KEBATI-960818 format. One line per field, with one value per residue (C-alpha): residue number from 1; residue in one letter; z, y, x. Coordinates in steps of 0.25 Angstrom, whole numbers. Layout:
N
nr = NUM_...;
rest = A_...;
zz = Z_...;
yy = Y_...;
xx = X_...;
//
This chain:
488
nr = 1_2_3_4_5_6_7_8_9_10_11_12_13_14_15_16_17_18_19_20_21_22_23_24_25_26_27_28_29_30_31_32_33_34_35_36_37_38_39_40_41_42_43_44_45_46_47_48_49_50_51_52_53_54_55_56_57_58_59_60_61_62_63_64_65_66_67_68_69_70_71_72_73_74_75_76_77_78_79_80_81_82_83_84_85_86_87_88_89_90_91_92_93_94_95_96_97_98_99_100_101_102_103_104_105_106_107_108_109_110_111_112_113_114_115_116_117_118_119_120_121_122_123_124_125_126_127_128_129_130_131_132_133_134_135_136_137_138_139_140_141_142_143_144_145_146_147_148_149_150_151_152_153_154_155_156_157_158_159_160_161_162_163_164_165_166_167_168_169_170_171_172_173_174_175_176_177_178_179_180_181_182_183_184_185_186_187_188_189_190_191_192_193_194_195_196_197_198_199_200_201_202_203_204_205_206_207_208_209_210_211_212_213_214_215_216_217_218_219_220_221_222_223_224_225_226_227_228_229_230_231_232_233_234_235_236_237_238_239_240_241_242_243_244_245_246_247_248_249_250_251_252_253_254_255_256_257_258_259_260_261_262_263_264_265_266_267_268_269_270_271_272_273_274_275_276_277_278_279_280_281_282_283_284_285_286_287_288_289_290_291_292_293_294_295_296_297_298_299_300_301_302_303_304_305_306_307_308_309_310_311_312_313_314_315_316_317_318_319_320_321_322_323_324_325_326_327_328_329_330_331_332_333_334_335_336_337_338_339_340_341_342_343_344_345_346_347_348_349_350_351_352_353_354_355_356_357_358_359_360_361_362_363_364_365_366_367_368_369_370_371_372_373_374_375_376_377_378_379_380_381_382_383_384_385_386_387_388_389_390_391_392_393_394_395_396_397_398_399_400_401_402_403_404_405_406_407_408_409_410_411_412_413_414_415_416_417_418_419_420_421_422_423_424_425_426_427_428_429_430_431_432_433_434_435_436_437_438_439_440_441_442_443_444_445_446_447_448_449_450_451_452_453_454_455_456_457_458_459_460_461_462_463_464_465_466_467_468_469_470_471_472_473_474_475_476_477_478_479_480_481_482_483_484_485_486_487_488;
rest = M_A_S_A_H_S_V_L_L_L_A_V_L_V_S_A_C_A_C_A_A_T_S_A_H_E_T_C_S_A_P_G_T_C_T_K_E_K_D_F_N_P_E_K_G_E_W_Y_G_E_F_F_P_D_I_P_K_I_K_Y_E_G_P_N_S_T_N_P_L_S_F_R_Y_Y_N_A_E_E_V_V_L_G_K_K_M_K_D_W_L_R_F_S_V_A_F_W_H_T_F_R_G_D_G_G_D_P_F_G_S_A_T_K_Q_W_P_W_D_K_A_Q_D_P_L_Q_A_A_F_K_A_M_H_A_N_F_E_F_L_L_K_L_G_V_D_K_W_C_F_H_D_R_D_I_A_P_E_G_A_T_L_A_E_S_N_K_N_L_D_L_V_A_E_V_A_L_E_L_Q_K_G_T_A_I_R_P_L_W_G_T_A_Q_L_F_K_H_P_R_Y_M_H_G_A_A_T_S_P_N_A_T_V_F_A_Y_A_A_A_Q_V_K_K_A_M_E_V_T_Q_L_L_G_G_E_N_Y_V_F_W_G_G_R_E_G_Y_Q_S_L_L_N_T_D_L_E_L_E_M_D_N_L_G_R_F_M_K_M_A_N_D_F_K_H_S_I_G_F_K_G_T_L_L_L_E_P_K_P_Q_E_P_T_K_H_Q_Y_D_W_D_A_A_T_T_I_A_F_L_H_K_Y_G_L_L_E_D_F_K_L_N_I_E_C_N_H_A_T_L_S_G_H_S_C_E_H_E_L_E_V_A_R_I_N_G_V_L_G_N_I_D_A_N_T_G_D_A_Q_T_G_W_D_T_D_Q_F_L_T_D_P_R_M_A_T_L_V_M_M_V_V_I_K_N_G_G_L_G_T_G_G_I_N_F_D_A_K_L_R_R_E_S_T_S_T_E_D_L_F_Y_G_H_I_S_G_M_D_A_L_A_R_G_L_R_N_A_A_A_I_E_E_A_G_R_L_D_G_L_V_A_D_R_Y_A_S_W_R_A_K_G_G_L_G_Q_K_I_I_N_G_K_V_G_F_V_E_L_E_K_Y_A_L_S_N_A_E_P_G_E_S_M_G_S_A_R_Q_E_L_A_E_I_Y_L_D_M_A_T_K;
zz = -78_-69_-72_-76_-63_-55_-63_-60_-46_-46_-53_-42_-31_-35_-37_-29_-22_-9_-2_-10_-3_-8_0_5_19_16_17_14_20_26_28_23_15_1_1_6_-1_-5_-14_-23_-34_-36_-48_-57_-48_-46_-34_-28_-17_-15_-11_-9_-1_6_-6_-14_-28_-27_-32_-34_-23_-25_-19_-6_-3_10_6_3_-6_-16_-27_-24_-38_-47_-54_-66_-74_-73_-86_-85_-98_-107_-102_-89_-77_-79_-93_-89_-77_-81_-68_-66_-53_-52_-49_-43_-33_-30_-29_-27_-19_-5_2_2_0_1_15_19_16_10_19_11_8_-1_-1_-15_-11_-1_-11_-10_-25_-32_-43_-35_-28_-42_-45_-33_-35_-49_-43_-32_-44_-51_-39_-35_-49_-49_-36_-39_-52_-60_-73_-75_-69_-71_-69_-69_-74_-61_-52_-57_-59_-50_-57_-60_-61_-75_-85_-90_-77_-75_-89_-84_-70_-78_-88_-76_-69_-82_-83_-70_-74_-88_-82_-72_-80_-88_-87_-81_-89_-80_-89_-86_-89_-91_-89_-87_-84_-71_-76_-63_-51_-54_-52_-67_-69_-59_-70_-79_-89_-103_-99_-91_-95_-97_-110_-103_-94_-106_-112_-99_-98_-113_-110_-97_-104_-115_-105_-98_-110_-115_-102_-103_-116_-112_-101_-109_-105_-110_-108_-104_-96_-94_-82_-82_-67_-69_-82_-79_-71_-58_-63_-77_-74_-77_-87_-102_-103_-117_-119_-108_-114_-128_-122_-115_-128_-135_-125_-126_-141_-139_-130_-140_-152_-143_-140_-154_-157_-148_-151_-138_-138_-125_-123_-119_-107_-102_-86_-84_-71_-66_-57_-46_-46_-55_-53_-66_-75_-90_-91_-81_-84_-96_-103_-103_-106_-118_-124_-121_-130_-140_-142_-143_-153_-143_-141_-149_-143_-127_-118_-104_-90_-81_-66_-57_-46_-57_-62_-48_-46_-60_-55_-62_-59_-63_-72_-79_-83_-88_-96_-103_-106_-111_-120_-127_-130_-120_-108_-106_-92_-77_-66_-55_-42_-34_-25_-13_-11_0_-6_-19_-24_-31_-20_-29_-21_-27_-34_-25_-26_-34_-39_-45_-50_-57_-64_-68_-74_-82_-90_-93_-97_-106_-111_-115_-105_-104_-116_-113_-101_-87_-72_-66_-50_-49_-33_-22_-7_3_10_23_16_16_15_3_3_2_-13_-15_-8_-16_-29_-25_-21_-33_-42_-35_-37_-51_-54_-46_-54_-67_-62_-59_-72_-79_-72_-75_-91_-91_-84_-94_-85_-85_-99_-102_-92_-101_-113_-109_-105_-119_-127_-135_-141_-146_-151_-166_-175_-163_-160_-153_-164_-174_-164_-162_-177_-181_-189_-181_-177_-169_-179_-180_-165_-163_-171_-164_-150_-155_-160_-149_-134_-123_-119_-104_-105_-108_-100_-94_-81_-80_-70_-64_-49_-57_-64_-50_-45_-58_-54_-39_-43_-51_-41_-33;
yy = 228_227_240_241_247_234_228_238_238_222_224_235_225_215_223_236_240_245_234_222_213_216_203_190_196_210_213_224_237_237_224_222_234_226_218_227_227_242_237_230_237_227_234_232_219_228_224_234_225_213_199_194_206_198_191_195_192_177_176_165_164_151_137_142_153_151_162_153_165_163_153_144_137_145_154_159_164_154_145_130_122_135_139_149_142_151_146_132_132_143_144_147_150_143_154_144_138_151_161_153_141_143_130_123_108_98_97_112_126_137_140_153_166_174_189_189_182_191_199_195_197_184_194_202_192_187_200_200_185_188_199_191_181_191_195_180_178_191_187_173_176_168_173_162_158_148_150_144_154_153_154_168_172_169_161_170_166_165_161_175_181_171_175_190_187_181_191_201_194_191_205_207_196_202_215_211_202_215_218_204_190_183_176_164_151_144_146_137_136_130_120_112_119_124_115_116_107_96_86_92_104_99_85_90_81_95_102_116_113_110_123_131_124_128_143_144_138_148_160_154_152_166_172_163_168_183_181_176_162_151_138_134_123_112_105_95_94_90_84_68_59_54_42_35_30_44_49_49_48_49_61_69_66_70_83_86_83_93_103_103_105_117_123_121_127_139_141_143_150_162_161_156_151_144_129_121_111_99_97_81_77_63_66_76_82_70_56_54_67_65_71_61_63_67_54_55_70_68_56_64_76_66_59_73_78_89_84_95_106_102_101_96_103_93_95_87_84_79_69_63_62_53_44_51_60_73_71_59_68_79_68_62_76_79_68_70_85_90_95_109_114_109_111_109_104_91_82_75_61_59_64_60_73_86_93_104_106_114_105_106_94_95_81_82_96_90_78_89_99_87_85_100_100_89_96_109_117_119_128_137_130_130_126_130_128_121_121_127_129_119_122_126_136_150_160_168_166_151_153_158_147_136_143_145_130_125_134_131_116_116_125_115_105_112_114_98_93_103_96_82_87_92_80_71_58_55_58_48_37_38_38_26_18_20_19_7_17_27_18_22_10_3_-4_7_16_6_5_20_23_12_3_-10_-17_-29_-39_-32_-30_-45_-49_-39_-45_-60_-57_-49_-52_-51_-37_-39_-43_-29_-19_-8_-2_9_17_23_25_31_41_44_48_58_64_66_71_83_85_97;
xx = 24_36_44_59_60_59_70_80_76_78_91_95_91_100_112_112_99_101_94_101_110_124_131_128_125_120_103_94_98_85_79_66_65_68_56_44_31_33_44_34_26_13_8_21_26_39_47_57_64_72_66_80_87_97_102_114_116_122_136_147_156_163_163_168_158_151_140_127_122_133_136_147_147_137_147_138_149_160_161_159_163_162_149_146_140_127_125_126_117_107_100_85_77_63_53_43_51_59_48_36_41_34_39_25_24_13_14_16_13_23_34_39_33_44_44_39_26_20_12_-2_-5_0_3_11_18_23_29_36_41_46_55_60_64_72_79_82_88_96_101_104_111_101_94_84_71_59_45_30_20_12_24_27_13_0_-11_-22_-38_-37_-27_-27_-25_-13_-7_-9_-2_10_12_12_23_31_31_38_48_50_53_62_71_75_90_92_95_85_74_66_73_59_44_34_19_14_4_3_-2_-15_-27_-31_-17_-22_-23_-11_-9_-6_-10_-23_-36_-42_-39_-43_-31_-22_-26_-24_-10_-7_-10_-2_10_8_8_20_28_25_30_42_45_42_53_63_62_71_62_48_46_35_33_21_18_5_6_5_-5_-8_-16_-16_-29_-36_-25_-26_-10_-9_-18_-11_4_-1_-7_5_12_3_5_20_18_9_19_30_22_18_32_37_24_28_44_48_62_63_64_52_56_49_52_51_44_39_29_25_14_8_11_17_21_22_36_41_56_65_64_49_48_58_48_37_43_47_33_27_37_43_57_63_55_56_67_67_69_74_72_81_71_61_72_73_59_58_69_80_92_92_105_97_85_94_103_91_86_100_102_89_92_82_88_83_83_85_77_88_82_83_75_76_81_71_59_51_46_51_57_64_77_89_99_112_119_131_132_118_121_135_126_115_126_133_121_119_133_132_119_128_119_104_102_91_87_94_94_81_81_67_70_64_68_65_52_59_68_60_71_73_88_85_80_95_101_93_97_112_113_107_115_128_124_122_135_142_137_142_155_156_150_159_171_165_164_179_184_178_178_164_163_174_169_156_162_170_158_152_164_158_147_157_169_171_166_161_149_143_144_138_126_125_126_116_126_121_109_105_111_124_124_121_132_142_137_139_153_158_162_151_150_149_163_168_158_165_162_152_161_149_157_168_158_153_166_169_156_160_173_167_156_162;
//
């Protein structure tokens, strides 16, 4: 088990270690000495050096800053609409993209080998990656992170060995988080990469695979609880089909429902207080994924009696793959009371797949944060950067640049959305458009309150003027101007 000594050393590294950078331009006093193998204790997974020796703690310097290793818009303690910016945004770092992303794609091999990946033993590399994770979080000023079980700990030859590996890495994380506010925003099980899941996990035609997936989720949820995680996510990358010709659609859907009920039952049996989240995606890797979009996933939860037990984790790039905007998916989840978390990323308009780029467009960020404000925040959820560096970006500094740009964009979006909320112009425009439904004693209120039916409505229509003569303008162009006026 990692000792408390490693935590003390990590804290010292971030604040006052002799080899820590103290300004944007300082580097290690002796280049290369901070990351030598002698600084690693393989027996306990202890690391005594720095993986990011040239990176200082990232600070807020304001919109006029020209320092790329600073925040221009994200000011964690700034109060926006009565709540601190950090509490609105609740940022999280995705372990898999940040510490396991190697730049590989279907057309090319890996382009990155991170310092924490150099150990030949996969378990020792996992220990190092966890130390890198905590150093990164402390320097970035983020106290939440997300993980898949097989990202933080290597798969073993058996389930028992995989569980042991996960326990060992969890012990290191548990030790490192002492004395900090750092905890997982959510954990999840990787039920899509291993060949056993080629036909699906909960929807596999093989019942033994269903059992294995259940065991893996059980362990991942236990580790999430152990580390103080606030949520648990299900992303069904293989829960779908390639062809209906060889698929028992009804059985697969029912089994998926059974699996989620079992997960919910287990959550309660161990006293896990976290929120269970389903993450919609239409396709990729399967041709058709069962949780296609927010509306489909809500219908699934309703059918299997789980609507009170689950919320949704909306990923922006998944929204565009399903033919929707991110704000559409967020709003559908919000009005149904199931908006639980956001995976913040975006795709490329010129590609048709899940590119997982950092969300940096201020207009898009404003639209996203408008929904978050309407929702009153994200509760136990947050905004996770399910985003990765481009294949050609290979420096450890790039990891900071990517997250800084994403954090600044969403902070900027929050400021803009707050300005829209306070101005009230958009709300006023919408209220005017739907005024006939709000007028006290009017027809709209009678319809809403169930006071009239088709017979009464026919009488009303026959005795009143043709409604086409009094239709007002939707004023969409004006609404766009109001949005642009606030987007800074």
